[in-house]
N, C-alpha and C positions, 0 to 999 in steps of 0.2 A: 859538528860545530865549525870546523874549518871550511866545509863547503859553503855554510851559511855566510860566513865572513867573506869568502871569495865573491859570492853573488852580491852581497851588499856593497863591497868596495867597487866592483865592476859596474854595478847599477848606478851608483853615485857618479863615477867617472863618466859614464855614458851620458847621463843627464847634464853634468857639468860641461861636457864639450859641446853637445848637441843644442842645449838650451841656454846654459850660462854664457858661453862664449858669444853668440849673436847678441844676447841681451846686454852684455857688457860693453860691446863695441858699437851700440847704436845710441844716437842722440836724437831726442825729440825736442824741437823748438816750435811753439805754436802750431802743433799738429803737423809739422813738417819733419820727416825723418831725414837725418843727416848722418851719413856714414860712408866710408870708402868701401866699396863692395868687396875687393880682394881681401880686406883685413880679416873679417870674420871667417872667411873660407880658408885662408892660409892658416890661421889659428886652429880651426877645426882639423884641417889636415894633419898639422903637427900634433895636436892632442890625440887624435884617433891613432896615429902612427905609434906614438909614445906609449899609449895604453895597450896597444897590441904587443909591443916590444917588452913592456913590463909584465904581461902575462906570460910570454915566452921565457923571459929570465926567471920569473917565479916558479914556473913548471919544471925548469931544468935545474935550477940550483937550490931552491928553498923547500919545495913541496915534494914529499916522498911518497905519498899514497897514490895508487893508480887512478882512483876515482877522482881525486882532486886535481891530478894532472889532466885528466880528460876534461874536466870542468874548465880549467885554464885554457885548454886547446879550443874549446867550444866558444869561450869568450874571445879568444884571439880571432877566430874566424867571424864572430859578430863585428868586432872593431875593424877587421880587415874589410868586410863587406861594406860597412858604412864609409870606410876610407875610400873604397872603389867608387861608391856612389857619389861622395863629395868630389872626388877627383874628376868624375865625368861631368858633374855639374860646373866645376870650376873651368874645365876646358871646353864646355859648351856642347859636348856630345849628348847630353840628356838635358831636357828642359821641360817646364810645365806649361808651355804655351797652349797646348791642347786643352789643358784643364781651364785655363783662363778663357779661351774661346767658348768652352762648353758652359762655364758659369755665366758669361755675358749672355749667351744665347738663352739660357733659362731665364735670366733676369729680364730680357727684352720680351720674352714670350709668356711672361706670367702676369 
């Protein structure tokens, strides 16, 4: 039961940070999206970092079972991986311009 609870809480945190934060920081006025780009990324970075830290704290202080601690460690790596991806996007080291070009090429040739 504790493993199920760990999965549910972490899954909700992941959805909240990756879907809820960008949705809450965006404004649409007459089909025009208005948002300050660094705000959702900064909030996502903080959210992912805090979620990873919460898993570390939970695994070391509150959870006693080995399997449950391993599950918290796996979730820590998931949040850390998403944090690294978000950080790379924030710094401009990784982008999706290739995907945009590919989709525009498909649109023009169909």
